[in-house]
Structures are given as structure tokens and as C-alpha cells.
C-alpha positions, 0 to 999 in steps of 0.5 A: 499500499502506498500513502501519497504526499501533500496535506494540503494538495487540495484545492478546498481545504474544509475546517475538519471537526473534533472527533468525540469518538475515541478507541480504547486504549490498546490492551497489554494482555498477550493473545494467541495467535489464530491457528487456521486461516478464516475460511471464505463465507459462500458468495466471497468475491474470492471464489464469485469474483463478483464485485459487493457493494461499497461501503464506507465508515472512514471516520477523521483523520488523526495525526499528531503535530508535524514531525521536523524531517530533513531536507523537507518544509512544512508550512505554517498552514500544514502545522496548523492543520496537523494540530487541529487533528483529534488524536485517535484512529481512523477506519474504514470497511471497504473491499473484502479481504484486503490484500494491499496497501501503498504508502510513498508519493510527493501527495500525503493526502492520498492512500491506495488500497487493493482487494480481492474484490478486484477493485483498487480504490483511492482514499482522501486521508484529510478530506472531511467529506469525500473520503473515497477519491476514486475508485478503479475497476480495470481488474477482471479478477482479485487485485493482489498488489498496488504500488504508487508511481515516484511522481504520484500521478500513476498507480500500478496494480496488479492480479489473478487476472494474469496482467498489471496495469498502470493507471493515471490517477488524476484522469481515472482512466487505464494508460496501460496493460500488461498481460502475462501467462500467470497470475501476478502477484507482485510489482515493484517501480524501479527507484532509480528508473520509474519507466521500468518495473518488475513482475512476479507470479505464481509460476515463478517467473520474474519480469523487467517490463519497460512501461515506454515499449510494453514490452519486457527488457529481462527475464529472470528464469530459475526454477522458483515457487511462487513469487511472493516479494520482490525488492531493489537494492544498491541503486537498482542494481540489484534486487531481491526475490522471496519465494514459495519454498513450501513445496520443496525440500529445499529452502535455497531459493527461499531468497535470491538476490540478482544480477539485473543486467546479467539475469543471474543470480548473485546468491541463493543461499542468502537464506538456509532455513525451512520457512517462506518470506511473505515481505522484503523490504530494504532500510532507508539508509543502511546497507541492510534489509529484512526478511518477514519469515514465517518462523514468527520472525523478522530476519536481518541481512547485509544487502553487500557481498556475500549477503550475509545474515545477522545471526546476533538480532532479530525481531521477534514478538510478533505472530505469522503463522501462515499469513502474508504478513508484511513490515515496513520501515519508518522513512527516518529508519529508525523504527519497524512496524509488523503486522500480526496474525493476532491482529495487533501492530508491533513496533520494533526500534531498528537498533535495539530489536526491542519492541516499543509499542504494541497496538491491537488493531484488530480481531483478525489479523493486520496483513499489511503495514505503510508508513506515512512517507513524510510522519513517521509516527502515522502508519496504515495498516490493513487487516484479513477481514477487509478494514482499512485503519490509521494509527499514531 
């Protein structure tokens, strides 16, 4: 999920009313993670691909006073806006089984969500009345992933209809379609060249696409399981892929570091434990990346050869339990937030790996986490039952 920028980009800023309903403080008791996934009910969009009617109960947004980020000027108008907002919780019940939320764009007032109802929704977080800014029904099947472009003017989504689709957010139209021979589970823009993006699918194929020509530039072939996540490192010269190794007897392909131009793996023995890793995230400043493991912890690796695993530190208190739980670094790199199968959000100190905050967010598993691209203390999350929330 990507959270867009600029809280005052809306031409008519309305005065926000004070929200009186407050969420009770999160509990401190240890919750037991669910042992099994909830089974989709009959007629669920995962089975029928029918788009249910949209119901929105999005309350007023919450945040605190603006955080000072080096290199970014916060105007008096924006500071006064943040001070006027109540401290609390922002919830929305949109798509059933939200799969992904996205947060990284020059406009901080927008949030994108993708779900199994086949739609991609764009939410205006700071708006008082019109919460749903756009609804894109470009896909013919459930949507697995959505990413913002660097400029924040377009979005890239992918899903079970074996395609990736680029849409213009401002005009509300589809620009391009990238067809494949597999269900596409993850997409990622090249951070240094937003004319290219990576796609990974359930057949294990990895492809680098050029948006200008609508053609595959590079294809990375190896006997892999379904691709779970990809991440660019080292200035876009390499990328890391995570694949499902549960069907095989070897774990050597769970995490692979690839050379983009030569189309060859630089290392396929990065992670030797027999767990799949549903999420890969690089640190915004330091030469490390982390992998969310189904062993109920987050492992730490170096982005430099030989890509060693840090055997002396890892982040562990949350539960994964087979769910596609993801994690996210704050923009300043000081904290790491992770979802959990017990419905909580765990926030770890980056250097200490200790839990510094735990938020009981949902009754169902919390699947995805996305930090605000400017305000490090504001995060968005989504749950297994389709709730999208914003926390401070």
C-alpha cells in the first residue's frame, strides 16, 4: 500500500471537526494467534469474483503535530492543520479481504488499497466528506498488489487476471495493460528508473518491463515457486526476490539476490531455514534488508556480498502463522513496524530490536503496514477482514 503526499493539495481545505468517539487504549494482555485461516464465506468475492456494494464508514483522520524531517519544509498552514486533527483512530470498511495498501508518493493526502473484490480504491485521508477519491475497476479478478509511481500521478496494480495495469490517478483512466501467462502477485517500480518495473507471479517467473514499449526487457529464469515479494537494492543494480519453497525439500531459493542486467543470481543461499518469507524490505539508509519469516520473526541481512544473515539480532514478538504478514521501515529508519496474526501492530526499535509499542488493531490478522512518507509516527494498516486504518 502507498500513502501519497501533500496534505494541502486539495484546492478547498475544509475545517475538520473534532472527533469525540475515541478508541479504547490497546490491551496489554498477550493474545493467542489464530491457529487456522478464516475460511471465506459462500459467495465471497474470492470465489465468485463479484464486486460487492461499497460501504464506507471512514471517520475523521488522526495525526499529531508535524514531525520535522530533514530536507522537508513544513508550512504554518500544514502545522496548524495537523494540530487541529484529533488524536485517535481512522477506520474504513471498503474491500473484502484487503491484500495491500501503498504509501510512497509526493502527495501525502492519498492512500491506495487493493482487495479481492477486484477493485483498487484511492482514499483522501484528510478530506472531511469525500473519503473515496477514486475507484478503479480495471481488473477482472482479485487484485494482489498496488504501487504508486514516484511522481504520485499514476498507480500500478496486478492480480489474478494475469495482468499488471497502469492507471492515471488524476484522470481516472487506465493507461496501459501488461499481459502475462501467470497470475501476477507482486509489482515494484525501479526506484531509479520509473519507466521500468518488476513483476513476479505464481509460476515463479520474474520479468522486468519497460512501460514506454510495453515489452519485457529482462526475464529471470530459475526453478522457483510462487513469487512472494521483490525489492530493489544497491541503486537499482540488484534486486531481491522471495519465493514459496514449501512445496520442495530445499530452502536455497527462498531468498535470491539477482543482478538485473546480467539476469543471473548472485547468491541463492542467503536464507537457509525452511521458512517462506512473505515480505522483503530494505532499510532507507543503512546497507541492510529484512525478511519477514513464517518462523514468526524478521531476519536481518546485509545488502553487500556475501549477503550475510545477522545471527545475533532479529525482531521477534509478533506472529505470522502462515498469513502474508508484511512489515515496513519508517522514513527515518528508526523504527520497524510489522503486522501480526493476532491482529496487533508491533513497532520495533531498529537498532535495539525491542518492542517499543504494541497496538491492538483488529480481531482478525493484520496483514499489511505502510508508513506515512513524511510523518514517521503515522502508519496505515489493513486486516484480513477488509478494514483499512490509520494510527498514530
